[in-house]
FIDRENBA-557187 format. One record per residue (C-alpha): x, z, y; residue in three letters. Coordinates in pm, 1 decimal. Layout:
<sites>
<site><X>X</X><Z>Z</Z><Y>Y</Y><resn>Ala</resn></site>
...
</sites>
This chain:
<sites>
<site><X>-3743.7</X><Z>-4054.4</Z><Y>-31.5</Y><resn>Unk</resn></site>
<site><X>-4019.4</X><Z>-4096.6</Z><Y>-287.3</Y><resn>Unk</resn></site>
<site><X>-3757.7</X><Z>-4143.3</Z><Y>-558.4</Y><resn>Unk</resn></site>
<site><X>-3620.7</X><Z>-3800.6</Z><Y>-471.6</Y><resn>Unk</resn></site>
<site><X>-3965.7</X><Z>-3647.7</Z><Y>-516.2</Y><resn>Unk</resn></site>
<site><X>-4016.4</X><Z>-3790.3</Z><Y>-866.4</Y><resn>Unk</resn></site>
<site><X>-3774.9</X><Z>-3544.3</Z><Y>-1031.4</Y><resn>Unk</resn></site>
<site><X>-3940.2</X><Z>-3267.4</Z><Y>-829.4</Y><resn>Unk</resn></site>
<site><X>-4276.5</X><Z>-3354.4</Z><Y>-977.3</Y><resn>Unk</resn></site>
<site><X>-4123.9</X><Z>-3338.0</Z><Y>-1325.5</Y><resn>Unk</resn></site>
<site><X>-3965.3</X><Z>-3003.5</Z><Y>-1237.3</Y><resn>Unk</resn></site>
<site><X>-4296.8</X><Z>-2875.7</Z><Y>-1105.0</Y><resn>Unk</resn></site>
<site><X>-4480.6</X><Z>-2979.5</Z><Y>-1419.6</Y><resn>Unk</resn></site>
<site><X>-4214.9</X><Z>-2830.8</Z><Y>-1643.8</Y><resn>Unk</resn></site>
<site><X>-4134.7</X><Z>-2521.5</Z><Y>-1442.7</Y><resn>Unk</resn></site>
<site><X>-4361.9</X><Z>-2394.1</Z><Y>-1169.5</Y><resn>Unk</resn></site>
<site><X>-4687.0</X><Z>-2507.1</Z><Y>-1324.3</Y><resn>Unk</resn></site>
<site><X>-4589.4</X><Z>-2327.5</Z><Y>-1643.8</Y><resn>Unk</resn></site>
<site><X>-4582.8</X><Z>-1998.5</Z><Y>-1454.4</Y><resn>Unk</resn></site>
<site><X>-4854.8</X><Z>-1760.4</Z><Y>-1357.0</Y><resn>Unk</resn></site>
<site><X>-4977.0</X><Z>-1512.0</Z><Y>-1101.6</Y><resn>Unk</resn></site>
<site><X>-4828.1</X><Z>-1164.3</Z><Y>-1119.2</Y><resn>Unk</resn></site>
<site><X>-4877.4</X><Z>-894.4</Z><Y>-853.1</Y><resn>Unk</resn></site>
<site><X>-4929.6</X><Z>-1133.4</Z><Y>-561.2</Y><resn>Unk</resn></site>
<site><X>-4655.0</X><Z>-1373.7</Z><Y>-665.1</Y><resn>Unk</resn></site>
<site><X>-4632.8</X><Z>-1696.8</Z><Y>-857.7</Y><resn>Unk</resn></site>
<site><X>-4368.8</X><Z>-1630.1</Z><Y>-1124.6</Y><resn>Unk</resn></site>
<site><X>-4235.9</X><Z>-1930.4</Z><Y>-1310.4</Y><resn>Unk</resn></site>
<site><X>-3945.9</X><Z>-2098.1</Z><Y>-1475.9</Y><resn>Unk</resn></site>
<site><X>-3690.9</X><Z>-2229.5</Z><Y>-1234.1</Y><resn>Unk</resn></site>
<site><X>-3799.3</X><Z>-2573.5</Z><Y>-1106.5</Y><resn>Unk</resn></site>
<site><X>-3437.7</X><Z>-2692.8</Z><Y>-1074.5</Y><resn>Unk</resn></site>
<site><X>-3278.4</X><Z>-2538.1</Z><Y>-1383.6</Y><resn>Unk</resn></site>
<site><X>-3352.3</X><Z>-2551.9</Z><Y>-1753.6</Y><resn>Unk</resn></site>
<site><X>-3505.7</X><Z>-2205.5</Z><Y>-1787.7</Y><resn>Unk</resn></site>
<site><X>-3686.2</X><Z>-2118.0</Z><Y>-2108.0</Y><resn>Unk</resn></site>
<site><X>-3899.8</X><Z>-1838.1</Z><Y>-1967.3</Y><resn>Unk</resn></site>
<site><X>-4060.8</X><Z>-1744.7</Z><Y>-1638.0</Y><resn>Unk</resn></site>
<site><X>-3902.7</X><Z>-1495.4</Z><Y>-1403.6</Y><resn>Unk</resn></site>
<site><X>-3604.6</X><Z>-1645.6</Z><Y>-1222.8</Y><resn>Unk</resn></site>
<site><X>-3823.6</X><Z>-1818.2</Z><Y>-965.6</Y><resn>Unk</resn></site>
<site><X>-4095.4</X><Z>-1653.0</Z><Y>-755.7</Y><resn>Unk</resn></site>
<site><X>-4320.4</X><Z>-1749.1</Z><Y>-465.5</Y><resn>Unk</resn></site>
<site><X>-4501.0</X><Z>-1480.4</Z><Y>-266.3</Y><resn>Unk</resn></site>
<site><X>-4858.0</X><Z>-1608.8</Z><Y>-247.5</Y><resn>Unk</resn></site>
<site><X>-4937.4</X><Z>-1419.0</Z><Y>73.1</Y><resn>Unk</resn></site>
<site><X>-4628.1</X><Z>-1502.1</Z><Y>280.9</Y><resn>Unk</resn></site>
<site><X>-4503.4</X><Z>-1827.2</Z><Y>123.9</Y><resn>Unk</resn></site>
<site><X>-4155.0</X><Z>-1684.5</Z><Y>80.0</Y><resn>Unk</resn></site>
<site><X>-3982.4</X><Z>-1808.5</Z><Y>-233.5</Y><resn>Unk</resn></site>
<site><X>-3665.4</X><Z>-1712.0</Z><Y>-419.3</Y><resn>Unk</resn></site>
<site><X>-3453.7</X><Z>-1868.2</Z><Y>-689.7</Y><resn>Unk</resn></site>
<site><X>-3291.4</X><Z>-1563.4</Z><Y>-844.6</Y><resn>Unk</resn></site>
<site><X>-3069.2</X><Z>-1777.6</Z><Y>-1068.5</Y><resn>Unk</resn></site>
<site><X>-2893.6</X><Z>-1947.9</Z><Y>-777.1</Y><resn>Unk</resn></site>
<site><X>-2964.1</X><Z>-1720.1</Z><Y>-480.7</Y><resn>Unk</resn></site>
<site><X>-3152.7</X><Z>-1991.9</Z><Y>-291.6</Y><resn>Unk</resn></site>
<site><X>-3453.4</X><Z>-1874.3</Z><Y>-92.1</Y><resn>Unk</resn></site>
<site><X>-3684.7</X><Z>-1978.4</Z><Y>185.6</Y><resn>Unk</resn></site>
<site><X>-3988.0</X><Z>-1880.0</Z><Y>382.0</Y><resn>Unk</resn></site>
<site><X>-4224.7</X><Z>-2176.1</Z><Y>394.8</Y><resn>Unk</resn></site>
<site><X>-4343.0</X><Z>-2496.3</Z><Y>231.8</Y><resn>Unk</resn></site>
<site><X>-4089.5</X><Z>-2706.5</Z><Y>421.6</Y><resn>Unk</resn></site>
<site><X>-3792.8</X><Z>-2509.5</Z><Y>291.7</Y><resn>Unk</resn></site>
<site><X>-3946.4</X><Z>-2520.9</Z><Y>-57.1</Y><resn>Unk</resn></site>
<site><X>-3991.6</X><Z>-2899.2</Z><Y>-41.6</Y><resn>Unk</resn></site>
<site><X>-3634.4</X><Z>-2939.8</Z><Y>86.3</Y><resn>Unk</resn></site>
<site><X>-3505.7</X><Z>-2723.1</Z><Y>-199.3</Y><resn>Unk</resn></site>
<site><X>-3698.7</X><Z>-2918.5</Z><Y>-462.4</Y><resn>Unk</resn></site>
<site><X>-3590.6</X><Z>-3258.2</Z><Y>-328.1</Y><resn>Unk</resn></site>
<site><X>-3233.1</X><Z>-3154.5</Z><Y>-248.9</Y><resn>Unk</resn></site>
<site><X>-3261.0</X><Z>-3265.0</Z><Y>115.0</Y><resn>Unk</resn></site>
<site><X>-3246.3</X><Z>-3101.8</Z><Y>457.8</Y><resn>Unk</resn></site>
<site><X>-3544.7</X><Z>-2925.9</Z><Y>607.5</Y><resn>Unk</resn></site>
<site><X>-3587.6</X><Z>-3177.4</Z><Y>892.0</Y><resn>Unk</resn></site>
<site><X>-3610.1</X><Z>-3464.2</Z><Y>645.4</Y><resn>Unk</resn></site>
<site><X>-3846.3</X><Z>-3264.2</Z><Y>424.5</Y><resn>Unk</resn></site>
<site><X>-4070.5</X><Z>-3190.1</Z><Y>725.4</Y><resn>Unk</resn></site>
<site><X>-4081.9</X><Z>-3558.6</Z><Y>820.5</Y><resn>Unk</resn></site>
<site><X>-4160.6</X><Z>-3661.8</Z><Y>463.1</Y><resn>Unk</resn></site>
<site><X>-4432.8</X><Z>-3398.3</Z><Y>423.0</Y><resn>Unk</resn></site>
<site><X>-4588.3</X><Z>-3508.7</Z><Y>754.4</Y><resn>Unk</resn></site>
<site><X>-4579.3</X><Z>-3870.8</Z><Y>642.3</Y><resn>Unk</resn></site>
<site><X>-4737.1</X><Z>-3780.5</Z><Y>307.8</Y><resn>Unk</resn></site>
<site><X>-5014.6</X><Z>-3594.7</Z><Y>493.4</Y><resn>Unk</resn></site>
<site><X>-5074.2</X><Z>-3884.9</Z><Y>732.2</Y><resn>Unk</resn></site>
<site><X>-4944.8</X><Z>-3700.0</Z><Y>1039.0</Y><resn>Unk</resn></site>
<site><X>-4788.3</X><Z>-3951.1</Z><Y>1280.6</Y><resn>Unk</resn></site>
<site><X>-4430.6</X><Z>-3885.8</Z><Y>1400.1</Y><resn>Unk</resn></site>
<site><X>-4394.1</X><Z>-3740.2</Z><Y>1747.0</Y><resn>Unk</resn></site>
</sites>
């Protein structure tokens, strides 16, 4: 699983971190595509909803966002996030 997150970290550094706050949203380059400018990817900072306007992908929370970045299912993303946070499995 960690290997899957490595490209996500590169994407985050190259894409999302290069963005900025605009009207209650984080607007950035697409973390999974080779965008040159911010705008095709947005995260609502109040609700956590996110949208990839280049591909039509969208979600409503950090788990769906992590799953999208890693290219995995939401259940697996939830388990991995819990493990990373030190939350024992139930």
